[in-house]
Each structure stands twice: as structure tokens, then as C-alpha cells.
C-alpha positions, 0 to 999 in steps of 0.5 A: 720762229722756234727758240732753237732756230733763233739761238742758231741765228744769233750765234751765226750772226755773231760769227758773221762779223768774221766773214771774208768777202768772196772771190767776186765783186758782185753783191746780192741784195735781199729786199724784204724777203720772207724769213724762211728757207730761201734766205739761207739757201741764197747764202749757201749759193752766194758762198759757193759762187764767191759773192762779195756780200749779201745785203739784207733789207728789212729782214729779221731773224731767220733759221740759218740751218739750211745755209749749211754754215754759209751764213757765217762765211759770207759777209752780211750787211743789214739795212732797215730800209732800201734807201740806206742800202742803195746809198751805200752801194752806189757810193761804192761804185756798184751798178744795181739791177732788180730781177723782175719777170718782165725786166727791161733786159734779158739776162741772155743779152746783158754784159754785167759790170764788174761791180754789180749788185742784184736786188731780189724782192719779196716772193709775193710783193716784189721790191719794196720801193718805187723803181721810178724813185731810183732811175739808176737801177736797171731791171733784168729778166731771166728768160723762161719758156714754160707757163710759170710766172717766175722762178723761186727766188733762191733759184733766180738768185743762183742763176744770176750769180752763175751768169755773173761768174760765167762772165767774169771768171778767170782761169787764175781763180 
């Protein structure tokens, strides 16, 4: 990472402690994603969709510039491993979902709970944990009709956030 990008990251991370939770109860969990453009783009979508927060598992510094200021606006929680993130979210009453190309439920047919947390894994390797170790986590797939195997992770996150907001949005918001 270039020095200028690292300085931006450090400055924005300090400002992030003042971030306020968004209008909705959903949480995005980024599990060992590559520290490239996808992470800041997900923060940008999370801010636009009113996310409660974004939890980063095993992710080091990244250039926040593509987030267009959203990294300092959406609360970020940093975890060294998935287990600590899982424990925190389940103790807070969240239902966790992984986003998988071959998920057990289609996004078209699921009613998302008010307190939902969506786990997005590494672009190439997927989630960092054995799903069988966490039987309380459900997997969701986004229906696709072309020949590609999966959507870009930032696009998949945005689709997931939009569907949550579509299901839980009220006119008073």
C-alpha cells in the first residue's frame, strides 16, 4: 500500500470512532476480503443504505478513497478472527447469513429478520471458517441467470443491502 493511502486510512480510521449507526439494523461482515477497492465500495453502499455497521474480520489497512468519505460515517468494528465477530453478533441477537453462489435459500424466497448480519467472504477463497462449526448461520444465494459463477463482492453486498431495506423500509424513514 502506498504511503499516501496508508495515511488516508489511518486518518479516516481515527474519524470512524465518531461514526453513527445508520437507519437500519442490518450489519455487513467482511471476512478476510482483499484490501482493494471492494472494501471502500462496500462502505459507500452501506452508508447509502443506512447500515448499522460494518465488521471487518482479518482485514488490514485499505485505501478509503473509493468510499468517498463513507468510511468515516459508518461504524466499523475490527476483529482478528471470525469467532469473536460471531460471538459479538449472536450475543446482540443477530441472525447471521453467508452469501454463497450455492446458498441453501434464494434471496427471492427469504424473509430477512430485523437484526440480520450478512457475511461476505474472500473473493477467491470464500469464508474463512467451516460453516459446520456454526450451524446457526444460514446461507443465501442471489439468483443469477448468466454463465458467470458469482457477482463481484461489492455488487453482491449492495444487492443484499437493497433487499434488506426493501423488506424493512417504512415510509417514516
